[in-house]
C-alpha positions in Angstrom: 14.4 -24.6 -15.0 14.1 -23.7 -11.0 13.4 -20.7 -12.1 10.4 -21.5 -14.3 9.1 -24.2 -11.9 9.0 -21.2 -9.4 7.4 -18.4 -11.4 5.1 -21.2 -12.1 3.9 -22.1 -8.6 4.0 -18.3 -7.8 1.4 -17.7 -11.2 -0.6 -20.7 -9.9 -0.8 -19.6 -6.5 -2.1 -16.2 -7.6 -4.4 -17.4 -10.2 -6.2 -19.7 -7.0 -6.2 -16.7 -4.8 -8.1 -14.6 -7.4 -10.7 -17.4 -8.0 -10.9 -17.5 -4.3 -11.6 -14.2 -4.3 -14.2 -14.5 -6.8 -16.3 -16.4 -5.2 -16.1 -15.2 -1.9 -19.4 -13.1 -2.2 -21.2 -16.1 -3.1 -19.9 -18.0 -0.6 -19.4 -16.1 2.4 -23.2 -14.5 1.7 -23.0 -11.5 4.2 -23.2 -8.0 3.0 -20.7 -7.5 6.0 -18.5 -9.2 5.3 -18.0 -8.1 1.2 -17.8 -4.7 2.8 -14.8 -5.2 4.6 -13.2 -7.1 1.8 -13.9 -3.9 -0.7 -12.0 -1.9 2.3 -9.0 -4.2 2.5 -9.1 -4.5 -1.4 -8.9 -0.6 -1.0 -6.4 0.1 1.8 -4.3 -2.8 0.1 -3.7 -0.3 -3.2 -3.3 2.4 -0.8 -0.4 0.5 0.9 1.0 -0.9 -2.0 1.1 3.2 -3.1 3.5 3.7 0.3 5.3 0.6 0.0 6.8 2.1 -3.8 8.4 5.1 -1.6 9.3 2.8 1.7 10.0 -0.1 0.7 11.8 -0.3 -3.0 13.1 3.7 -2.6 13.5 4.1 0.8 11.3 7.5 1.5 10.0 7.8 4.3 6.7 10.3 3.6 4.3 11.8 6.4 2.2 13.3 3.9 1.2 10.6 1.8 -2.6 10.9 3.0 -2.6 13.9 0.5 -3.0 12.4 -2.8 -5.7 9.9 -1.3 -7.7 13.0 -0.4 -7.3 14.4 -3.7 -8.6 10.9 -5.7 -11.4 10.9 -3.1 -12.3 14.9 -3.4 -11.9 14.9 -7.6 -14.8 12.1 -7.3 -16.9 13.5 -4.9 -17.2 16.5 -6.1 -17.3 15.5 -9.9 -20.3 13.0 -8.9 -21.8 15.8 -7.0 -21.5 17.9 -9.5 -22.4 16.6 -12.8 -24.6 13.0 -13.7 -23.5 10.4 -11.3 -23.1 8.0 -14.2 -20.0 5.5 -14.8 -18.4 8.0 -17.2 -18.7 10.6 -14.8 -17.0 8.3 -12.4 -14.3 7.0 -14.0 -13.4 10.5 -15.7 -13.2 11.6 -12.0 -10.2 8.8 -11.2 -8.1 9.9 -14.5 -8.5 13.6 -13.3 -7.7 12.5 -9.6 -4.6 10.4 -10.9 -3.8 13.6 -13.4 -3.7 16.1 -10.5 -1.9 13.8 -8.1 0.7 13.2 -10.1 1.2 16.7 -11.1 1.1 17.4 -7.1 3.5 14.4 -6.2 6.0 15.7 -9.1 6.3 19.1 -7.9 6.7 18.1 -3.7 9.0 15.5 -5.3 11.5 18.3 -6.8 10.9 20.3 -3.8 11.4 17.8 -1.1 13.4 14.5 -2.3 17.1 17.0 -2.0 16.1 16.8 1.9 17.5 13.8 3.6 15.6 11.4 6.7 13.7 13.5 8.7 13.5 16.9 6.8 12.2 15.4 3.8 9.8 13.3 6.3 9.0 16.6 7.9 8.7 19.0 4.9 6.2 16.2 3.5 4.1 16.7 6.7 3.5 20.2 6.1 2.6 20.6 2.9 -0.1 17.6 3.8 -1.0 20.0 6.6 -1.2 22.8 3.9 -3.6 20.6 1.8 -5.6 19.4 4.7 -6.3 23.1 5.9 -7.5 24.5 2.1 -9.7 21.2 2.6 -11.1 23.2 5.7 -11.0 26.7 4.6 -12.6 25.8 1.0 -16.1 25.1 2.7 -18.0 26.4 -0.8 -16.1 23.3 -2.5 -15.2 20.9 0.3 -17.6 21.9 2.8 -15.0 21.9 5.2 -14.8 19.6 8.1 -18.7 18.6 7.8 -17.9 17.3 4.4 -20.7 16.4 2.1 -22.6 13.4 0.8 -23.2 12.3 -3.1 -24.7 9.4 -5.3 -22.8 7.2 -6.9 -23.0 5.4 -10.2 -26.3 3.1 -10.3 -24.5 0.5 -10.7 -22.8 0.5 -7.9 -25.5 0.2 -5.7 -25.3 -3.6 -5.6 -22.6 -3.9 -3.5 -21.1 -7.4 -5.1 -20.4 -5.2 -8.3 -18.5 -2.4 -6.8 -16.8 -5.7 -5.2 -15.5 -7.0 -8.2 -14.6 -3.4 -9.7 -12.6 -3.3 -6.7 -10.8 -6.3 -6.9 -10.2 -5.6 -10.8 -8.5 -2.5 -9.9 -6.2 -4.5 -7.0 -5.0 -7.3 -9.5 -4.2 -4.4 -12.2 -2.4 -2.3 -9.9 -0.2 -5.3 -8.0 0.6 -6.5 -12.1 1.5 -2.9 -12.4 3.4 -2.2 -9.8 5.4 -5.8 -9.8 6.3 -4.9 -13.6 7.4 -1.9 -12.8 9.6 -2.8 -9.5 11.3 -5.5 -11.6 12.2 -3.3 -14.4 15.4 -1.6 -14.7 13.8 1.5 -13.1 12.9 -0.3 -10.3 16.8 -1.9 -9.7 17.6 1.3 -9.9 15.3 2.8 -7.0 16.2 -0.3 -4.8 20.1 0.7 -5.6 18.9 3.8 -4.1 17.2 2.6 -1.4 20.8 0.8 -0.3 23.4 3.1 -1.2 21.8 6.4 -2.7 26.0 7.8 -3.0 27.0 5.2 -4.4 24.2 4.8 -7.1 24.7 8.2 -7.4 28.7 7.9 -8.5 27.7 5.2 -10.9 26.1 8.2 -13.0 22.8 7.8 -12.5 20.6 11.0 -11.1 18.9 9.8 -8.2 16.8 12.3 -7.7 15.3 11.8 -10.8 14.6 8.4 -9.8 13.1 9.1 -6.5 10.5 11.6 -8.5 9.8 8.9 -10.8 8.6 6.9 -7.7 6.8 9.2 -5.7 5.1 10.3 -8.9 3.7 6.7 -9.2 2.6 6.3 -5.4 1.1 9.3 -5.4 -1.1 8.8 -8.6 -1.7 4.7 -7.1 -2.8 6.9 -3.8 -5.1 8.4 -5.5 -7.1 5.8 -7.5 -7.3 4.4 -3.9 -8.8 7.5 -2.5 -11.5 7.6 -5.2 -12.6 4.1 -4.7 -12.8 5.0 -0.7 -15.1 7.8 -1.4 -17.8 6.0 -3.4 -17.6 3.3 -0.9 -18.7 5.6 1.8 -20.9 8.0 -0.3 -19.4 10.5 2.1 -16.3 12.8 2.2 -14.6 15.0 4.4 -11.2 16.6 6.0 -10.6 12.9 7.5 -9.6 11.7 3.8 -6.4 14.2 4.2 -5.8 12.9 8.2 -2.5 11.9 9.6 -4.3 8.5 10.2 -4.3 7.6 6.6 -0.7 7.9 6.2 -0.1 6.3 9.6 -2.6 3.1 8.4 -0.6 3.0 5.3 2.6 2.8 7.0 1.5 0.6 9.7 0.0 -1.9 6.7 3.4 -1.8 5.1 5.5 -2.3 8.0 3.3 -5.5 9.3 2.9 -7.0 6.2 6.4 -6.7 4.8 8.6 -3.6 3.4 9.5 -4.0 0.3 7.3 -6.5 -1.0 4.5 -5.9 -2.6 2.1 -9.1 -1.0 3.2 -7.7 2.4 1.0 -4.4 2.1 -2.0 -6.7 1.2 -1.2 -8.8 4.0 -0.6 -6.0 6.5 -4.2 -4.6 5.2 -6.0 -7.5 5.9 -4.8 -8.0 9.2 -5.3 -4.2 10.2 -9.1 -3.8 9.0 -9.8 -6.9 10.3 -8.6 -6.8 13.7 -10.0 -3.0 13.9 -13.4 -4.7 12.5 -13.5 -7.6 15.1 -11.9 -5.8 18.2 -14.9 -2.9 17.4 -17.3 -5.0 16.9 -16.7 -6.8 20.8 -17.3 -3.5 22.2 -20.5 -4.2 21.8 -20.8 -7.5 24.0 -17.7 -6.8 25.8 -17.1 -3.3 27.7 -13.4 -4.0 27.9 -12.9 -3.5 24.6 -14.8 -0.1 24.5 -11.2 1.1 24.6 -10.4 -1.3 21.7 -7.7 1.0 20.5 -5.5 -0.4 23.4 -5.7 -4.0 21.9 -5.2 -2.8 18.8 -1.7 -1.4 19.8 -0.6 -4.5 21.9 -1.5 -6.4 18.5 0.8 -3.9 16.6 3.5 -4.7 19.0 3.3 -8.5 19.3 3.3 -8.2 15.1 7.1 -6.2 15.5 8.2 -8.8 18.2 7.2 -11.6 16.2 7.6 -10.6 12.9 10.9 -7.9 13.0 10.5 -7.7 8.7 6.6 -7.7 8.4 4.8 -11.4 8.1 5.5 -12.0 4.2 9.4 -10.9 4.5 9.6 -13.1 7.7 7.9 -16.0 6.5 10.1 -15.5 3.3 13.5 -15.2 5.1 12.5 -18.5 7.1 11.8 -20.4 3.8 15.4 -18.8 2.5 17.1 -20.4 5.6 15.4 -23.7 5.5 16.1 -24.3 1.6 19.6 -23.0 2.8 19.9 -26.0 5.0 18.3 -28.8 2.8 20.2 -27.9 0.1 23.6 -27.9 2.0 26.1 -30.5 1.1 27.4 -33.1 3.5 30.6 -33.0 5.0 33.0 -35.4 3.7 33.9 -38.4 5.8 37.3 -38.4 5.5 39.6 -36.5 7.5 40.7 -32.6 6.3 43.7 -31.2 6.2 44.0 -28.3 8.3 46.9 -26.2 7.1 48.1 -26.5 3.9 44.6 -27.6 1.7 42.6 -25.4 3.9 42.4 -22.3 1.6 41.1 -24.8 -0.9 38.3 -25.2 0.5 37.5 -22.3 1.3 
């Protein structure tokens, strides 16, 4: 009964947040805020994909930006080559996700046999290889200069694109929540906690880690496609290390191993970047806003060691356990013979 009430409360809270986000563009009535919220949604999808690796499987990857870039370039190239229709856009998303899934599968087979920092360094090298290809293949990617393209006409209205990205975020969140709560997701958590013991129980841990890599790569490709549409421009920056670091920091600040955490982390980081950089126009000290941004990271790690959502959840469990703790008996308790009976 308690679990039913708990899940009902969670679903009710989730529904209230969705309704608030639906009315946000009409209440805020600001194009800038609408674009900012759209960017937050896009990077929330990217951060959730990274959380599948870091939070639920215990994999630290420095090459996650290549899947983001695959989605961005696939959408940009198809829309610039063919008509900028909604059908071409949807096809580009599907093609990008398939391509990212194939690449993540191959990269996973090649790299996931390695441990800890060896795996992280190899993913960084492979991501760098894709970045070099994007820089040198100028006939397709236009190199570092990049290129502009026309988005589907329906997305000329930023509010419509806002709702499209919001729908994508909700769908991805529900799918990933189902994924991590499935038996496969439980095995991934076991791999994160103790891979050797999980392998001794008969699970082929490499298969499960490759599956997590494919899921993360496919979702990251979706966020890259949406990011390209939001800018109407793409260049090699979509495959830079900065994208991976943003996803990593969003996950850590929000809360590792919680799908809500990356969303909160992207909200904090994107909002801080927007307003700190905006303050530089009025206050010269904020021209070096990246320093204050770094201080924000340090404070977040100090006061929220498990991330914002993780720390709040731990405090909630502590408060709940203290509230449910039974009162000690008033009579004296035997110290020696009956001690074991109370333990």
